[in-house]
KOLMARFI-723888 format. One record per residue (C-alpha): residue number from 1; residue in three letters; chain; x, y, z. Coordinates in nm, 3 decimals. Example, Ala and Ser with C-alpha at 12.3 -4.5 7.8 and 13.67 -1.06 7.14 Angstrom:
! KOLMARFI-723888
<1, ala, A, <1.230, -0.450, 0.780>>
<2, ser, A, <1.367, -0.106, 0.714>>
END
This chain:
! KOLMARFI-723888
<1, met, A, <8.692, 10.440, 10.615>>
<2, ile, A, <9.025, 10.443, 10.799>>
<3, asn, A, <9.318, 10.594, 10.608>>
<4, ser, A, <9.543, 10.290, 10.612>>
<5, gly, A, <9.809, 10.406, 10.371>>
<6, arg, A, <9.745, 10.099, 10.155>>
<7, val, A, <9.817, 10.094, 9.785>>
<8, arg, A, <9.617, 9.831, 9.598>>
<9, arg, A, <9.841, 9.767, 9.302>>
<10, pro, A, <10.115, 9.508, 9.246>>
<11, leu, A, <10.464, 9.625, 9.332>>
<12, ser, A, <10.781, 9.422, 9.321>>
<13, ala, A, <10.903, 9.520, 9.667>>
<14, leu, A, <10.911, 9.786, 9.935>>
<15, val, A, <11.179, 10.018, 10.076>>
<16, leu, A, <11.237, 10.299, 10.325>>
<17, val, A, <11.140, 10.660, 10.261>>
<18, ala, A, <11.016, 10.954, 10.464>>
<19, ala, A, <11.139, 11.283, 10.597>>
<20, leu, A, <11.115, 11.462, 10.927>>
<21, ala, A, <10.990, 11.812, 10.858>>
<22, leu, A, <11.019, 12.173, 10.962>>
<23, thr, A, <10.740, 12.349, 10.782>>
<24, gly, A, <10.483, 12.398, 10.513>>
<25, cys, A, <10.499, 12.463, 10.143>>
<26, ser, A, <10.469, 12.728, 9.875>>
<27, ser, A, <10.287, 12.784, 9.551>>
<28, asp, A, <10.545, 12.731, 9.276>>
<29, gly, A, <10.434, 12.383, 9.165>>
<30, asp, A, <10.339, 12.283, 8.811>>
<31, asp, A, <10.035, 12.099, 8.682>>
<32, asp, A, <10.005, 11.721, 8.700>>
<33, gly, A, <10.226, 11.543, 8.453>>
<34, ala, A, <10.572, 11.409, 8.385>>
<35, ser, A, <10.866, 11.529, 8.185>>
<36, ala, A, <11.151, 11.368, 7.999>>
<37, ala, A, <11.412, 11.494, 8.246>>
<38, glu, A, <11.635, 11.203, 8.335>>
<39, pro, A, <11.839, 11.166, 8.654>>
<40, ala, A, <12.198, 11.061, 8.693>>
<41, val, A, <12.172, 10.687, 8.753>>
<42, ala, A, <12.409, 10.460, 8.940>>
<43, thr, A, <12.459, 10.118, 8.788>>
<44, val, A, <12.338, 9.842, 9.020>>
<45, glu, A, <12.315, 9.469, 8.973>>
<46, gly, A, <11.955, 9.377, 9.042>>
<47, thr, A, <11.802, 9.059, 9.178>>
<48, asp, A, <11.474, 8.885, 9.107>>
<49, pro, A, <11.220, 8.820, 9.385>>
<50, leu, A, <11.177, 8.473, 9.525>>
<51, pro, A, <10.864, 8.277, 9.425>>
<52, pro, A, <10.549, 8.410, 9.596>>
<53, leu, A, <10.446, 8.247, 9.921>>
<54, pro, A, <10.110, 8.065, 9.928>>
<55, asp, A, <9.817, 8.278, 10.042>>
<56, asp, A, <9.750, 8.051, 10.339>>
<57, val, A, <10.105, 8.119, 10.461>>
<58, ala, A, <10.128, 8.486, 10.367>>
<59, leu, A, <9.826, 8.615, 10.557>>
<60, pro, A, <9.777, 8.992, 10.535>>
<61, ile, A, <10.002, 9.179, 10.778>>
<62, val, A, <9.868, 9.484, 10.963>>
<63, phe, A, <10.135, 9.709, 11.117>>
<64, val, A, <10.058, 9.958, 11.397>>
<65, his, A, <10.323, 10.226, 11.459>>
<66, gly, A, <10.399, 10.388, 11.790>>
<67, phe, A, <10.421, 10.735, 11.944>>
<68, ala, A, <10.584, 10.990, 11.709>>
<69, gly, A, <10.577, 10.721, 11.441>>
<70, ser, A, <10.423, 10.649, 11.103>>
<71, ala, A, <10.404, 10.378, 10.840>>
<72, gln, A, <10.770, 10.443, 10.759>>
<73, gln, A, <10.864, 10.212, 11.045>>
<74, ile, A, <10.747, 9.906, 10.850>>
<75, glu, A, <10.917, 10.004, 10.523>>
<76, ser, A, <11.252, 9.830, 10.556>>
<77, asn, A, <11.103, 9.506, 10.681>>
<78, ala, A, <10.825, 9.526, 10.424>>
<79, met, A, <11.096, 9.539, 10.162>>
<80, arg, A, <11.256, 9.230, 10.311>>
<81, leu, A, <10.921, 9.054, 10.327>>
<82, val, A, <10.855, 9.112, 9.959>>
<83, ala, A, <11.209, 9.005, 9.865>>
<84, asn, A, <11.126, 8.673, 10.033>>
<85, gly, A, <10.808, 8.625, 9.830>>
<86, tyr, A, <10.549, 8.797, 10.051>>
<87, pro, A, <10.284, 8.965, 9.830>>
<88, ala, A, <10.333, 9.343, 9.844>>
<89, asp, A, <9.962, 9.421, 9.860>>
<90, arg, A, <9.923, 9.203, 10.170>>
<91, ile, A, <10.129, 9.440, 10.384>>
<92, val, A, <9.909, 9.709, 10.540>>
<93, ala, A, <10.007, 10.000, 10.763>>
<94, tyr, A, <9.771, 10.175, 11.005>>
<95, asp, A, <9.855, 10.547, 10.993>>
<96, his, A, <9.705, 10.731, 11.290>>
<97, asp, A, <9.786, 11.024, 11.518>>
<98, gly, A, <10.146, 10.983, 11.630>>
<99, ala, A, <10.120, 11.251, 11.897>>
<100, gly, A, <9.808, 11.148, 12.086>>
<101, leu, A, <9.730, 10.901, 12.362>>
<102, asp, A, <9.377, 10.795, 12.268>>
<103, ile, A, <9.449, 10.423, 12.285>>
<104, pro, A, <9.079, 10.321, 12.281>>
<105, gly, A, <9.020, 10.541, 11.977>>
<106, tyr, A, <9.320, 10.396, 11.794>>
<107, ala, A, <9.208, 10.044, 11.882>>
<108, ala, A, <8.866, 10.121, 11.733>>
<109, gly, A, <9.035, 10.243, 11.416>>
<110, leu, A, <9.243, 9.926, 11.407>>
<111, thr, A, <8.926, 9.719, 11.432>>
<112, glu, A, <8.786, 9.899, 11.129>>
<113, leu, A, <9.107, 9.849, 10.930>>
<114, val, A, <9.132, 9.480, 11.016>>
<115, asp, A, <8.769, 9.429, 10.912>>
<116, glu, A, <8.838, 9.602, 10.579>>
<117, thr, A, <9.147, 9.389, 10.524>>
<118, leu, A, <8.964, 9.064, 10.600>>
<119, ala, A, <8.692, 9.155, 10.353>>
<120, glu, A, <8.929, 9.268, 10.081>>
<121, phe, A, <9.136, 8.951, 10.082>>
<122, asp, A, <8.850, 8.717, 10.173>>
<123, val, A, <9.042, 8.573, 10.469>>
<124, glu, A, <8.944, 8.498, 10.827>>
<125, gln, A, <9.263, 8.614, 10.998>>
<126, val, A, <9.556, 8.854, 10.969>>
<127, his, A, <9.899, 8.880, 11.126>>
<128, leu, A, <9.928, 9.181, 11.359>>
<129, ile, A, <10.253, 9.370, 11.429>>
<130, gly, A, <10.276, 9.656, 11.678>>
<131, his, A, <10.572, 9.874, 11.774>>
<132, ser, A, <10.609, 10.073, 12.096>>
<133, arg, A, <10.275, 10.248, 12.166>>
<134, gly, A, <10.135, 10.031, 11.887>>
<135, thr, A, <10.163, 9.735, 12.124>>
<136, ala, A, <9.928, 9.910, 12.367>>
<137, val, A, <9.683, 9.953, 12.080>>
<138, gly, A, <9.733, 9.590, 11.976>>
<139, asn, A, <9.688, 9.454, 12.328>>
<140, leu, A, <9.366, 9.649, 12.378>>
<141, phe, A, <9.240, 9.529, 12.039>>
<142, leu, A, <9.316, 9.168, 12.137>>
<143, ser, A, <9.136, 9.203, 12.470>>
<144, asp, A, <8.810, 9.172, 12.276>>
<145, pro, A, <8.758, 8.800, 12.199>>
<146, ala, A, <8.592, 8.878, 11.867>>
<147, ser, A, <8.893, 9.085, 11.760>>
<148, ala, A, <9.139, 8.826, 11.888>>
<149, ala, A, <8.971, 8.566, 11.669>>
<150, thr, A, <9.072, 8.767, 11.361>>
<151, val, A, <9.446, 8.749, 11.442>>
<152, ala, A, <9.652, 8.440, 11.361>>
<153, lys, A, <9.980, 8.564, 11.514>>
<154, tyr, A, <10.092, 8.879, 11.695>>
<155, val, A, <10.434, 9.049, 11.711>>
<156, ala, A, <10.475, 9.308, 11.990>>
<157, ile, A, <10.799, 9.501, 11.927>>
<158, asp, A, <10.972, 9.674, 12.220>>
<159, gly, A, <10.659, 9.782, 12.402>>
<160, arg, A, <10.393, 9.601, 12.601>>
<161, pro, A, <10.458, 9.230, 12.653>>
<162, cys, A, <10.240, 8.966, 12.493>>
<163, pro, A, <9.889, 8.967, 12.641>>
<164, glu, A, <9.829, 8.746, 12.944>>
<165, pro, A, <9.662, 8.508, 12.915>>
<166, gln, A, <9.806, 8.465, 12.566>>
<167, val, A, <9.498, 8.483, 12.346>>
<168, val, A, <9.695, 8.438, 12.021>>
<169, pro, A, <10.046, 8.307, 11.944>>
<170, cys, A, <10.280, 8.597, 12.018>>
<171, ile, A, <10.644, 8.702, 12.033>>
<172, ala, A, <10.775, 9.026, 12.182>>
<173, pro, A, <11.117, 9.129, 12.042>>
<174, val, A, <11.292, 9.379, 12.272>>
<175, gln, A, <11.623, 9.565, 12.275>>
<176, ala, A, <11.788, 9.318, 12.513>>
<177, gln, A, <11.766, 9.046, 12.247>>
<178, phe, A, <11.964, 9.254, 11.996>>
<179, pro, A, <12.286, 9.394, 12.148>>
<180, gly, A, <12.368, 9.747, 12.040>>
<181, gln, A, <12.020, 9.816, 11.905>>
<182, thr, A, <11.780, 10.075, 12.042>>
<183, his, A, <11.407, 10.133, 12.039>>
<184, val, A, <11.322, 10.217, 11.676>>
<185, glu, A, <11.609, 10.010, 11.540>>
<186, val, A, <11.450, 9.698, 11.688>>
<187, ala, A, <11.154, 9.760, 11.456>>
<188, thr, A, <11.369, 9.799, 11.144>>
<189, ser, A, <11.678, 9.580, 11.186>>
<190, lys, A, <11.748, 9.268, 10.983>>
<191, glu, A, <11.803, 9.069, 11.303>>
<192, ser, A, <11.458, 9.157, 11.433>>
<193, phe, A, <11.313, 9.092, 11.088>>
<194, ala, A, <11.457, 8.741, 11.081>>
<195, ala, A, <11.292, 8.659, 11.413>>
<196, gln, A, <10.958, 8.806, 11.306>>
<197, tyr, A, <10.961, 8.633, 10.967>>
<198, glu, A, <11.040, 8.291, 11.109>>
<199, phe, A, <10.760, 8.330, 11.363>>
<200, leu, A, <10.502, 8.444, 11.107>>
<201, val, A, <10.597, 8.222, 10.813>>
<202, gly, A, <10.733, 7.918, 10.994>>
<203, gln, A, <11.077, 7.915, 10.833>>
<204, ala, A, <11.386, 8.136, 10.828>>
<205, pro, A, <11.400, 8.403, 10.556>>
<206, glu, A, <11.635, 8.356, 10.262>>
<207, val, A, <11.688, 8.732, 10.227>>
<208, val, A, <11.761, 8.965, 10.519>>
<209, asp, A, <11.967, 9.237, 10.352>>
<210, ile, A, <11.821, 9.516, 10.143>>
<211, val, A, <11.920, 9.418, 9.791>>
<212, pro, A, <11.844, 9.604, 9.467>>
<213, gln, A, <11.568, 9.471, 9.246>>
<214, arg, A, <11.613, 9.410, 8.876>>
<215, glu, A, <11.282, 9.566, 8.770>>
<216, pro, A, <11.220, 9.944, 8.752>>
<217, val, A, <11.131, 10.106, 9.083>>
<218, glu, A, <10.778, 10.229, 9.155>>
<219, ile, A, <10.684, 10.438, 9.456>>
<220, ser, A, <10.352, 10.530, 9.615>>
<221, gly, A, <10.272, 10.687, 9.948>>
<222, arg, A, <10.156, 10.998, 10.130>>
<223, ala, A, <10.274, 11.344, 10.221>>
<224, val, A, <10.162, 11.401, 10.579>>
<225, asn, A, <10.150, 11.658, 10.854>>
<226, phe, A, <10.372, 11.495, 11.112>>
<227, pro, A, <10.320, 11.370, 11.379>>
<228, ala, A, <9.941, 11.380, 11.333>>
<229, asn, A, <9.980, 11.185, 11.005>>
<230, thr, A, <9.698, 11.380, 10.841>>
<231, gly, A, <9.723, 11.434, 10.467>>
<232, arg, A, <9.928, 11.721, 10.326>>
<233, asp, A, <9.720, 11.912, 10.073>>
<234, ala, A, <9.994, 12.041, 9.843>>
<235, thr, A, <10.167, 12.008, 9.508>>
<236, leu, A, <10.438, 11.742, 9.493>>
<237, asp, A, <10.706, 11.791, 9.229>>
<238, ile, A, <10.958, 11.510, 9.189>>
<239, trp, A, <11.277, 11.636, 9.024>>
<240, ala, A, <11.564, 11.434, 8.880>>
<241, ile, A, <11.884, 11.573, 9.032>>
<242, asp, A, <12.258, 11.545, 8.988>>
<243, ala, A, <12.398, 11.313, 9.255>>
<244, ala, A, <12.716, 11.520, 9.290>>
<245, ser, A, <12.551, 11.858, 9.351>>
<246, gly, A, <12.181, 11.804, 9.421>>
<247, ala, A, <12.096, 12.044, 9.138>>
<248, arg, A, <11.795, 11.971, 8.918>>
<249, thr, A, <11.894, 11.821, 8.584>>
<250, gly, A, <11.601, 11.950, 8.378>>
<251, asp, A, <11.360, 12.239, 8.342>>
<252, glu, A, <11.053, 12.026, 8.416>>
<253, pro, A, <10.990, 11.783, 8.702>>
<254, his, A, <11.001, 11.409, 8.646>>
<255, ala, A, <10.647, 11.407, 8.787>>
<256, ser, A, <10.409, 11.671, 8.923>>
<257, ile, A, <10.113, 11.567, 9.136>>
<258, glu, A, <9.833, 11.769, 9.294>>
<259, leu, A, <9.778, 11.599, 9.628>>
<260, gly, A, <9.432, 11.572, 9.778>>
<261, pro, A, <9.334, 11.599, 10.144>>
<262, asp, A, <9.469, 11.250, 10.212>>
<263, gly, A, <9.813, 11.340, 10.074>>
<264, glu, A, <9.830, 11.023, 9.866>>
<265, phe, A, <10.038, 10.991, 9.549>>
<266, gly, A, <10.163, 10.727, 9.308>>
<267, pro, A, <10.254, 10.503, 9.156>>
<268, val, A, <10.548, 10.693, 9.010>>
<269, glu, A, <10.820, 10.506, 8.822>>
<270, leu, A, <11.178, 10.603, 8.910>>
<271, glu, A, <11.518, 10.504, 8.779>>
<272, asn, A, <11.671, 10.242, 9.006>>
<273, ala, A, <11.931, 10.396, 9.242>>
<274, ala, A, <11.883, 10.747, 9.101>>
<275, his, A, <11.872, 11.065, 9.310>>
<276, tyr, A, <11.555, 11.276, 9.324>>
<277, glu, A, <11.423, 11.583, 9.503>>
<278, tyr, A, <11.066, 11.579, 9.638>>
<279, ala, A, <10.937, 11.937, 9.663>>
<280, leu, A, <10.614, 12.020, 9.846>>
<281, ser, A, <10.452, 12.357, 9.779>>
<282, ser, A, <10.114, 12.519, 9.831>>
<283, asp, A, <9.931, 12.850, 9.808>>
<284, ala, A, <9.915, 12.858, 10.188>>
<285, ser, A, <10.283, 12.951, 10.234>>
<286, pro, A, <10.578, 13.090, 10.037>>
<287, val, A, <10.804, 12.830, 10.199>>
<288, val, A, <10.899, 12.528, 9.987>>
<289, his, A, <10.976, 12.199, 10.159>>
<290, his, A, <11.252, 12.009, 9.977>>
<291, leu, A, <11.301, 11.645, 10.072>>
<292, tyr, A, <11.604, 11.447, 9.955>>
<293, leu, A, <11.571, 11.074, 10.006>>
<294, gln, A, <11.838, 10.813, 9.972>>
<295, pro, A, <11.785, 10.660, 9.627>>
<296, tyr, A, <11.542, 10.374, 9.590>>
<297, val, A, <11.683, 10.037, 9.492>>
<298, arg, A, <11.348, 9.866, 9.548>>
<299, ser, A, <10.986, 9.968, 9.503>>
<300, ser, A, <10.784, 10.114, 9.788>>
<301, ala, A, <10.415, 10.148, 9.858>>
<302, phe, A, <10.483, 10.316, 10.194>>
<303, val, A, <10.664, 10.639, 10.111>>
<304, arg, A, <10.602, 10.896, 10.381>>
<305, leu, A, <10.700, 11.256, 10.318>>
<306, leu, A, <10.679, 11.402, 10.667>>
<307, ser, A, <10.598, 11.772, 10.665>>
<308, ser, A, <10.415, 12.020, 10.889>>
<309, glu, A, <10.234, 12.351, 10.880>>
<310, ala, A, <10.435, 12.661, 10.792>>
<311, asp, A, <10.349, 12.820, 11.127>>
<312, gly, A, <10.405, 12.502, 11.329>>
<313, thr, A, <10.619, 12.473, 11.639>>
<314, ile, A, <10.916, 12.320, 11.456>>
<315, arg, A, <10.966, 12.620, 11.230>>
<316, gln, A, <10.883, 12.858, 11.513>>
<317, asn, A, <11.181, 12.713, 11.700>>
<318, thr, A, <11.415, 12.712, 11.400>>
<319, asn, A, <11.639, 13.012, 11.341>>
<320, val, A, <11.580, 13.099, 10.976>>
<321, gly, A, <11.744, 13.359, 10.754>>
<322, asp, A, <11.878, 13.441, 10.410>>
<323, glu, A, <12.238, 13.363, 10.505>>
<324, his, A, <12.217, 13.002, 10.619>>
<325, thr, A, <12.064, 12.664, 10.539>>
<326, ala, A, <11.861, 12.468, 10.795>>
<327, leu, A, <11.843, 12.088, 10.774>>
<328, val, A, <11.651, 11.804, 10.930>>
<329, ile, A, <11.839, 11.476, 10.891>>
<330, met, A, <11.676, 11.148, 10.979>>
<331, arg, A, <11.667, 10.772, 10.942>>
<332, met, A, <11.463, 10.493, 11.103>>
<333, arg, A, <11.755, 10.389, 11.319>>
<334, glu, A, <11.877, 10.591, 11.615>>
<335, trp, A, <12.188, 10.801, 11.570>>
<336, his, A, <12.438, 10.685, 11.833>>
<337, ala, A, <12.692, 10.916, 11.996>>
<338, gln, A, <12.789, 10.670, 12.268>>
<339, gly, A, <12.957, 10.331, 12.245>>
<340, asp, A, <13.005, 10.249, 11.876>>
<341, pro, A, <12.913, 10.593, 11.739>>
<342, asp, A, <12.779, 10.699, 11.403>>
<343, val, A, <12.959, 10.961, 11.198>>
<344, leu, A, <12.753, 11.225, 11.017>>
<345, glu, A, <12.968, 11.489, 10.849>>
<346, leu, A, <12.832, 11.809, 10.692>>
<347, ser, A, <13.019, 12.044, 10.463>>
<348, val, A, <12.936, 12.320, 10.215>>
<349, asp, A, <13.108, 12.342, 9.875>>
<350, asp, A, <13.387, 12.102, 9.981>>
<351, gly, A, <13.466, 12.303, 10.293>>
<352, glu, A, <13.587, 12.156, 10.621>>
<353, pro, A, <13.340, 11.887, 10.736>>
<354, val, A, <13.172, 11.902, 11.076>>
<355, asp, A, <13.061, 11.585, 11.253>>
<356, val, A, <12.722, 11.663, 11.408>>
<357, ile, A, <12.700, 11.346, 11.621>>
<358, thr, A, <12.802, 11.514, 11.946>>
<359, asp, A, <12.786, 11.365, 12.296>>
<360, phe, A, <12.451, 11.521, 12.390>>
<361, val, A, <12.281, 11.353, 12.092>>
<362, gly, A, <12.295, 11.035, 12.301>>
<363, asn, A, <12.161, 10.713, 12.151>>
<364, ser, A, <11.792, 10.790, 12.106>>
<365, ala, A, <11.750, 11.057, 11.836>>
<366, ile, A, <11.598, 10.974, 11.498>>
<367, gly, A, <11.568, 11.330, 11.366>>
<368, leu, A, <11.854, 11.580, 11.389>>
<369, his, A, <11.778, 11.950, 11.344>>
<370, val, A, <12.090, 12.130, 11.223>>
<371, his, A, <12.104, 12.508, 11.178>>
<372, asp, A, <12.272, 12.828, 11.291>>
<373, asp, A, <12.194, 12.916, 11.652>>
<374, val, A, <12.061, 13.270, 11.691>>
<375, ala, A, <12.285, 13.303, 11.999>>
<376, thr, A, <12.605, 13.245, 11.799>>
<377, pro, A, <12.537, 13.365, 11.443>>
<378, gly, A, <12.780, 13.257, 11.175>>
<379, glu, A, <12.955, 13.002, 11.400>>
<380, ser, A, <12.952, 12.623, 11.409>>
<381, thr, A, <12.975, 12.552, 11.781>>
<382, thr, A, <12.805, 12.208, 11.757>>
<383, ala, A, <12.634, 12.309, 12.081>>
<384, lys, A, <12.287, 12.188, 12.172>>
<385, leu, A, <12.006, 12.390, 12.018>>
<386, pro, A, <11.711, 12.474, 12.245>>
<387, tyr, A, <11.373, 12.299, 12.215>>
<388, phe, A, <11.455, 12.002, 11.991>>
<389, gly, A, <11.620, 11.781, 12.251>>
<390, glu, A, <11.301, 11.795, 12.457>>
<391, gln, A, <11.097, 11.650, 12.168>>
<392, pro, A, <11.058, 11.272, 12.126>>
<393, phe, A, <11.340, 11.109, 11.927>>
<394, gln, A, <11.493, 11.444, 11.824>>
<395, ser, A, <11.798, 11.657, 11.888>>
<396, gly, A, <11.934, 11.990, 11.763>>
<397, ile, A, <12.292, 12.090, 11.677>>
<398, asp, A, <12.431, 12.438, 11.606>>
<399, val, A, <12.610, 12.437, 11.270>>
<400, phe, A, <12.640, 12.735, 11.036>>
<401, leu, A, <12.580, 12.620, 10.678>>
<402, pro, A, <12.624, 12.918, 10.440>>
<403, ala, A, <12.337, 12.952, 10.193>>
<404, ser, A, <12.316, 13.088, 9.838>>
<405, pro, A, <12.014, 13.296, 9.731>>
<406, asp, A, <11.927, 13.048, 9.456>>
<407, gly, A, <12.065, 12.739, 9.627>>
<408, asp, A, <12.347, 12.705, 9.374>>
<409, gly, A, <12.597, 12.578, 9.631>>
<410, thr, A, <12.608, 12.225, 9.768>>
<411, val, A, <12.566, 12.087, 10.118>>
<412, thr, A, <12.721, 11.741, 10.148>>
<413, ala, A, <12.596, 11.505, 10.418>>
<414, arg, A, <12.814, 11.195, 10.458>>
<415, asn, A, <12.696, 10.920, 10.690>>
<416, leu, A, <12.930, 10.646, 10.809>>
<417, pro, A, <12.678, 10.413, 10.974>>
<418, arg, A, <12.791, 10.239, 11.290>>
<419, gly, A, <12.880, 9.878, 11.231>>
<420, asp, A, <12.904, 9.937, 10.855>>
<421, ala, A, <13.131, 10.240, 10.811>>
<422, gly, A, <13.286, 10.080, 10.504>>
<423, arg, A, <12.970, 10.163, 10.310>>
<424, pro, A, <12.935, 10.541, 10.353>>
<425, gln, A, <12.605, 10.697, 10.246>>
<426, thr, A, <12.618, 11.045, 10.089>>
<427, leu, A, <12.349, 11.298, 10.001>>
<428, asn, A, <12.438, 11.620, 9.818>>
<429, val, A, <12.171, 11.891, 9.826>>
<430, pro, A, <12.144, 12.261, 9.733>>
<431, asn, A, <12.223, 12.514, 10.006>>
<432, trp, A, <11.876, 12.670, 10.003>>
<433, pro, A, <11.834, 12.974, 10.233>>
<434, ser, A, <11.624, 12.879, 10.535>>
<435, ser, A, <11.418, 13.199, 10.508>>
<436, gly, A, <11.218, 13.046, 10.225>>
<437, his, A, <11.307, 12.679, 10.224>>
<438, thr, A, <11.286, 12.378, 10.451>>
<439, val, A, <11.531, 12.098, 10.370>>
<440, ser, A, <11.494, 11.738, 10.490>>
<441, leu, A, <11.749, 11.462, 10.428>>
<442, val, A, <11.657, 11.096, 10.474>>
<443, phe, A, <11.910, 10.818, 10.499>>
<444, ala, A, <11.822, 10.450, 10.482>>
<445, asp, A, <11.831, 10.282, 10.821>>
<446, trp, A, <12.078, 10.027, 10.683>>
<447, ala, A, <12.358, 10.083, 10.433>>
<448, val, A, <12.241, 9.990, 10.083>>
<449, asp, A, <12.477, 9.899, 9.802>>
<450, gly, A, <12.408, 10.102, 9.490>>
<451, ala, A, <12.247, 10.390, 9.680>>
END
């Protein structure tokens, strides 16, 4: 059976979460269970979902990500779909190797997943969405007449054009249609969503913004070795934290889960708009991977905690030590240094902030690696770090972030998103020493009120 990342349980809606990783995990996790520790909660005014769409309109959607991608690239638009009445369990993501080029193999896996989806929902057709390399997979899949017969409509986002001859109804949203947007952003933006929704459903969506839900938030997903998207066999501890410092607010985690080989977890109920830490640990490494995600204001069945092996190339190319913190900061929308730039300021314990969106970041990076360069120890030169800029959708910036042995200081990351700087997004996290800790920060790809 293909690992599709599906969660077969009713959820109210879906939202963005994942984290670009440096390393592996350590062995300080607790047993499965939940505690009474409560997070600091922002007050948000929730909304109710629209009435569900009829099954003959809301055919199951199968999403195929691209190179260096994962199911996280459907999360924002899945949230919008559900807010418009699309059944949450009818949105399916095909997780597969994000680093390889075995298009025939991925197309075969897609065939298996589509067959499973048809059988599960007792339908004859699905809607297919591909992004980037996923359009090459989708086009090859559709080249088989039997496979094409199982697809009602096809969306090919910023990759290969619609197949010729056009075997199924198809649209191909590209960057040129959405001024100011770049490759991944075209897969996650509300403008692209509106075009996709109208094509698939036959009418314009009523909801295009990410709005908080009234019901409690539930999350499910996977911890994965990125970019292979294989399961992370580890302990996942979810801690309630103080929004102002990132410090844990209790002695026990909100939830503790022993992950299996597939890395799946959930559902876990969270407080709406509350801040949490997601800590991955294992016996295989003393290094703990701490992930801090922008608070959920809607439920998600597609959480992706992106991690990697402790001895992987990312950590091998990261300068680590007891004296400084190393961060990976990401979102599913490119950071722009040119034109209308983003602002991403980092500071430690209310010190002078440093904007890490420097000219060389360009307009194509999703993941920013920020740490002290071994060539200039103790200095924040904001110069380009070696290695990371040569990796797909990544960049590296030299910033010295002083660490505390127990992480009892605070690193503040303040994002003023381009086009929406009036809604700054802030994450406060402990200044863990990079010698024993990997720290990932994940911002939503669009500013979210209440988060």
